[in-house]
C-alpha positions as CSV (number, residue, x, y, z in Angstrom):
1,M,-0.6,1.5,27.9
2,T,-1.4,-1.8,29.7
3,D,-3.8,0.0,32.0
4,L,-5.5,1.9,29.1
5,E,-5.9,-0.8,26.5
6,P,-8.8,-2.7,28.0
7,R,-10.7,0.5,28.8
8,I,-10.9,2.1,25.4
9,K,-12.0,1.2,21.9
10,R,-9.4,-0.5,19.7
11,N,-9.1,2.3,17.1
12,T,-8.7,4.9,19.9
13,F,-6.0,2.8,21.5
14,L,-4.1,2.4,18.2
15,T,-4.2,6.2,17.6
16,K,-2.8,6.8,21.1
17,K,-0.1,4.1,20.6
18,H,0.9,5.7,17.3
19,I,1.2,9.2,18.9
20,I,3.3,7.8,21.9
21,E,5.6,5.7,19.6
22,T,6.2,8.4,16.9
23,K,5.8,11.8,18.7
24,I,6.7,11.2,22.4
25,L,9.1,8.3,22.8
26,P,11.7,9.6,20.2
27,Y,12.0,12.8,22.4
28,F,11.4,11.6,25.9
29,G,11.9,7.8,25.8
30,K,15.2,7.7,27.6
31,R,14.4,10.4,30.1
32,K,13.2,9.9,33.7
33,L,9.8,11.5,34.2
34,D,11.0,13.7,37.1
35,D,14.0,14.9,35.0
36,I,11.7,16.5,32.4
37,R,11.5,20.3,32.8
38,T,9.0,22.8,31.5
39,S,11.7,24.1,29.1
40,D,12.1,20.6,27.7
41,V,8.4,20.4,26.9
42,I,8.4,23.8,25.2
43,Q,11.4,22.7,23.1
44,W,9.5,19.5,22.2
45,Q,6.4,21.5,21.2
46,N,8.6,23.6,18.8
47,E,10.0,20.4,17.2
48,I,6.5,18.8,16.8
49,M,5.1,22.0,15.3
50,K,7.7,21.8,12.6
51,L,6.9,18.2,11.6
52,K,5.1,17.6,8.3
53,K,2.8,15.0,6.9
54,D,3.7,12.8,3.9
55,N,2.1,15.3,1.6
56,G,4.3,18.1,2.9
57,E,1.6,19.9,5.0
58,L,2.0,20.8,8.6
59,F,-0.1,18.9,11.2
60,S,-3.5,20.5,11.9
61,Q,-4.1,22.5,15.1
62,T,-6.5,19.8,16.3
63,Y,-3.9,17.1,15.9
64,L,-1.2,19.1,17.6
65,K,-3.6,19.6,20.6
66,T,-4.2,15.8,20.6
67,I,-0.5,15.1,20.7
68,H,0.0,17.6,23.5
69,N,-2.9,16.2,25.5
70,Q,-1.4,12.7,25.2
71,L,1.9,13.7,26.8
72,S,0.0,15.6,29.5
73,A,-2.1,12.5,30.2
74,I,1.0,10.4,30.7
75,L,2.4,12.8,33.3
76,N,-1.0,13.1,35.0
77,Y,-1.0,9.3,35.3
78,A,2.5,9.5,36.9
79,V,1.3,12.2,39.3
80,N,-1.8,10.2,40.4
81,M,-0.3,6.7,40.4
82,Y,3.5,7.1,41.0
83,G,3.9,10.2,43.1
84,L,5.4,12.5,40.4
85,K,5.5,15.9,42.0
86,D,3.8,17.9,39.3
87,N,2.8,17.8,35.6
88,V,5.2,20.2,33.8
89,V,3.3,19.8,30.5
90,R,0.5,21.9,32.0
91,K,3.0,24.7,33.0
92,A,4.4,24.8,29.4
93,G,1.0,25.9,28.0
94,T,-0.9,24.2,25.3
95,M,0.1,23.5,21.7
96,G,-2.5,23.6,18.9
97,K,-6.2,24.3,19.4
98,E,-9.6,22.8,18.7
99,E,-10.6,23.9,15.2
100,N,-14.1,25.0,14.6
101,K,-14.7,23.5,11.2
102,G,-18.2,24.8,11.0
103,M,-21.2,22.7,10.0
104,E,-20.8,21.9,6.3
105,F,-23.8,20.4,4.6
106,W,-25.7,20.0,1.3
107,T,-29.2,21.2,0.5
108,Q,-31.6,18.6,-0.8
109,E,-31.1,20.1,-4.3
110,E,-27.3,19.8,-4.0
111,F,-27.6,16.2,-2.8
112,Q,-29.9,15.2,-5.7
113,K,-27.4,16.7,-8.2
114,F,-24.6,14.7,-6.6
115,L,-26.7,11.5,-6.4
116,E,-27.4,11.6,-10.2
117,R,-23.7,11.6,-10.9
118,V,-22.9,8.5,-8.8
119,A,-26.0,6.6,-9.9
120,D,-23.9,4.7,-12.5
121,K,-22.6,2.6,-9.6
122,P,-25.5,1.0,-7.7
123,I,-23.5,0.4,-4.5
124,S,-22.5,4.1,-4.4
125,Y,-26.1,5.2,-5.1
126,Y,-27.6,3.2,-2.3
127,A,-24.8,4.0,0.2
128,F,-25.3,7.7,-0.3
129,E,-29.1,7.4,-0.2
130,M,-28.7,5.7,3.2
131,L,-26.3,8.3,4.6
132,Y,-28.4,11.2,3.5
133,W,-31.9,10.0,4.3
134,T,-31.1,8.3,7.7
135,G,-28.2,10.4,9.0
136,I,-26.3,7.3,10.1
137,R,-22.5,7.4,10.4
138,E,-20.1,6.0,7.9
139,G,-19.0,3.0,10.1
140,E,-22.7,2.2,10.9
141,L,-23.5,2.1,7.2
142,L,-20.7,-0.3,6.4
143,A,-21.7,-2.6,9.2
144,L,-25.4,-3.0,8.0
145,T,-26.8,-6.4,7.3
146,P,-30.2,-7.5,5.9
147,A,-31.1,-8.5,9.5
148,D,-31.0,-4.9,10.5
149,F,-33.9,-4.0,8.2
150,N,-37.6,-4.5,9.0
151,F,-39.4,-3.7,5.7
152,E,-42.9,-4.2,7.2
153,K,-42.3,-1.5,9.8
154,K,-39.9,0.4,7.5
155,T,-37.3,0.6,10.3
156,L,-33.6,0.2,10.5
157,R,-31.7,-1.1,13.6
158,I,-28.3,0.5,14.4
159,N,-26.3,-1.6,16.8
160,K,-22.8,-1.9,15.4
161,S,-20.0,-0.2,13.5
162,Y,-17.4,-1.3,10.9
163,Q,-13.7,-0.5,10.8
164,R,-10.6,-1.7,9.1
165,L,-8.0,-2.1,11.8
166,E,-4.5,-3.6,11.4
167,G,-5.5,-5.1,8.0
168,E,-8.7,-6.8,9.4
169,D,-12.4,-6.1,9.2
170,V,-13.6,-5.3,12.7
171,I,-17.2,-4.9,13.9
172,T,-17.4,-2.9,17.1
173,D,-20.2,-1.3,19.2
174,P,-21.4,2.1,17.8
175,K,-19.7,5.3,18.9
176,T,-21.7,5.9,22.1
177,P,-24.3,3.9,24.1
178,K,-27.1,6.2,22.8
179,S,-26.0,5.3,19.2
180,N,-27.9,2.0,19.6
181,R,-31.1,3.0,18.1
182,T,-33.9,2.3,15.6
183,I,-34.5,4.7,12.7
184,V,-37.7,5.0,10.7
185,M,-37.0,5.1,7.0
186,P,-38.9,7.1,4.4
187,D,-41.2,4.7,2.4
188,F,-39.3,5.1,-0.9
189,L,-36.0,4.3,0.8
190,A,-37.4,1.1,2.4
191,I,-38.6,0.0,-1.1
192,E,-35.2,0.9,-2.7
193,M,-33.2,-1.0,-0.1
194,E,-35.5,-4.1,-0.2
195,D,-35.0,-4.3,-3.9
196,F,-31.2,-3.7,-3.6
197,I,-30.7,-6.4,-1.0
198,K,-32.7,-8.9,-3.1
199,S,-30.4,-8.1,-6.1
200,I,-27.2,-9.1,-4.2
201,Y,-26.6,-12.7,-5.1
202,G,-26.3,-15.2,-2.2
203,I,-26.4,-12.6,0.6
204,K,-27.2,-14.0,4.0
205,M,-29.1,-12.3,6.8
206,N,-25.9,-11.5,8.7
207,D,-23.7,-10.6,5.8
208,R,-22.5,-7.0,5.3
209,I,-24.5,-5.3,2.5
210,F,-22.0,-2.6,1.7
211,T,-18.7,-4.5,1.2
212,I,-16.8,-1.4,0.3
213,S,-14.2,0.6,2.2
214,K,-14.2,4.1,3.7
215,S,-11.7,5.2,1.1
216,Y,-14.1,4.0,-1.7
217,L,-16.8,6.3,-0.3
218,H,-14.4,9.2,-0.1
219,H,-13.3,8.6,-3.7
220,E,-16.9,8.5,-4.9
221,M,-17.7,11.7,-2.9
222,D,-14.9,13.4,-4.8
223,R,-16.1,12.1,-8.2
224,G,-19.7,12.9,-7.7
225,A,-19.2,16.4,-6.3
226,T,-16.8,17.3,-9.1
227,L,-19.2,16.0,-11.8
228,A,-22.2,17.6,-10.3
229,G,-20.4,21.0,-9.7
230,V,-21.4,21.1,-6.0
231,K,-19.0,21.9,-3.1
232,R,-17.1,19.0,-1.7
233,I,-18.1,18.2,1.8
234,R,-16.8,15.4,4.1
235,I,-18.8,12.1,4.4
236,H,-19.7,13.3,7.9
237,G,-21.3,16.3,6.2
238,L,-24.1,14.1,5.0
239,R,-25.0,13.5,8.6
240,H,-25.1,17.3,9.0
241,S,-27.2,17.5,5.8
242,H,-29.7,15.1,7.3
243,I,-30.0,17.2,10.4
244,S,-30.5,20.3,8.2
245,L,-33.2,18.3,6.3
246,L,-35.0,17.4,9.6
247,I,-34.9,21.0,10.9
248,N,-36.3,22.2,7.5
């Protein structure tokens, strides 16, 4: 963990830390690494596959695979750095699998129906307009400041992402180096956003425009989709919808 922490993003580290503390240490915490056998790993897999979330559902196949990969990574580290003879997790075979969720998206007509239903809350209306017409990620939207907009050129600069970690607002770099980019906005969106920013009392150039949470967006997605009678897609599905729009 000490070796890993400075090399990865904070949210990734916290996810790994949670998996290690709740899914690995309770089973293997008091064992020596070279005492762990393939049969122990299989027994552990069977126990993990029985675990349920707070809502009573079993863990997804993707999450099971993530847990399995974490244990395997620890043993790989021991093989490479501390001379452990071999990684018995590999011999045990994998648990879970990558799920192909398919590419869910809305047509422009579906999006417009949805948008009409959330228009009663301006912050929701403009947030979803931005997500659909620019294809930016949720965290990138929530990190936007007035300084990121150039209304003369009708461009938008993406160079940061917002997350709520350990009870604090955290601004990080975007997901990948290529995520630092400048996007050209449709004319109507540039006009809408300029008016919206002007309407926010006392906002400064480096203040966050959308001072809402990810859970707020998810709740509004539920509300709008239900009222509009369109299929519920994930927030990330709006990014797919934007790609579909560009292809079209």
